[in-house]
C-alpha positions in Angstrom: -21.1 12.1 56.8 -19.6 13.2 53.5 -20.7 16.4 51.8 -22.6 16.2 48.6 -22.4 18.9 45.9 -25.3 18.9 43.5 -26.0 21.4 40.7 -29.0 22.4 38.7 -29.0 24.7 35.7 -32.4 26.4 35.5 -34.1 27.4 32.2 -32.9 31.0 32.4 -29.3 29.8 32.8 -29.0 30.5 36.6 -27.2 27.7 38.4 -28.1 26.5 41.8 -25.3 24.6 43.7 -26.5 22.7 46.7 -24.0 21.6 49.4 -25.5 19.1 51.8 -24.5 16.6 54.4 -22.7 18.3 57.3 -20.0 20.8 57.7 -18.0 23.0 55.3 -14.9 22.7 57.6 -11.4 21.8 56.4 -12.2 18.2 55.5 -15.6 19.0 54.1 -14.3 21.8 52.0 -11.4 19.7 50.6 -13.9 17.0 49.6 -16.0 19.4 47.4 -13.8 22.3 46.5 -12.4 21.1 43.2 -15.8 20.2 41.9 -17.3 23.5 43.3 -14.6 25.6 41.6 -15.0 23.7 38.3 -18.8 24.2 38.3 -18.5 27.9 39.1 -15.9 28.5 36.4 -18.2 26.9 33.8 -21.0 29.4 34.4 -21.6 32.7 32.7 -25.0 33.4 34.4 -25.3 34.0 38.2 -24.7 31.1 40.6 -26.7 30.6 43.8 -25.1 28.5 46.5 -27.8 26.8 48.6 -26.4 26.5 52.1 -29.5 25.1 53.7 -28.1 21.6 53.9 -25.1 22.6 56.0 -24.7 22.6 59.8 -21.5 24.6 60.0 -18.9 26.5 58.0 -15.4 27.4 58.9 -12.9 29.8 57.3 -12.0 27.0 54.8 -15.6 27.1 53.5 -15.5 30.9 53.4 -12.3 30.9 51.4 -13.8 28.5 48.9 -16.9 30.7 48.5 -14.7 33.8 48.1 -12.6 32.1 45.4 -15.8 31.2 43.6 -17.2 34.8 43.9 -14.0 36.2 42.5 -14.1 33.8 39.5 -17.7 34.8 38.9 -16.9 38.5 39.2 -14.0 38.1 36.8 -16.3 36.4 34.3 -18.8 39.3 34.6 -21.3 37.5 36.7 -22.1 37.0 40.4 -22.2 34.4 43.1 -25.1 34.5 45.7 -25.5 32.7 48.9 -28.9 31.4 50.0 -30.5 29.9 53.2 -27.6 29.9 55.7 -28.6 28.8 59.2 -28.0 31.1 62.1 -24.6 29.7 62.9 -23.4 30.0 59.4 -24.8 33.5 59.0 -22.9 34.6 62.1 -19.6 33.3 60.5 -20.4 35.1 57.3 -21.3 38.4 59.1 -18.4 38.3 61.6 -15.9 37.8 58.8 -17.5 40.6 56.8 -18.3 38.3 53.8 -21.9 39.6 53.8 -20.4 42.7 52.2 -18.5 40.7 49.5 -21.5 38.9 48.0 -25.2 38.9 48.4 -26.7 36.6 51.1 -30.4 35.7 50.7 -32.8 34.0 53.2 -33.8 31.4 50.6 -33.1 30.2 47.1 -36.4 31.6 46.1 -35.5 35.1 47.3 -32.2 35.0 45.4 -34.1 33.9 42.2 -36.7 36.6 42.6 -33.9 39.2 42.8 -31.9 37.8 39.9 -35.0 37.6 37.7 -36.1 41.2 38.2 -36.2 43.0 34.8 
C-alpha cells in the first residue's frame, strides 16, 4: 500500500501533517519526501507530524524527519512528532532522535503544549 501525506493548517497556523498507509521505509520515504519537505518549508508556525497511521519507520524516515526539523529550526519554528506506535517509538529512542525534537503521545497532547500561553 502506498503512503499518503495529508496536511491541515489549523486556525492558529499550526500545521498537522498526517502520514498514513504503511511503512516509512526507503520506498515509502521516497514516495512522500519531496512533498513533505515542501510542506514543512512553507510553514512558519510549528508543524506536528502525526505518525499514528504508520506501521514502521526505518532510518530513511528518520532522516526525512530530521531534515524537516532542521528546516523548521532554521526558520525559527519547530517540528513535533505525535502518536508513534511502540515499534516506531523504539526506533526514535534507540537512534536518540527523541532528544532532537519533541515526541508526544497524541496530536492533542502536542497541540495542548504548543497552545500554552
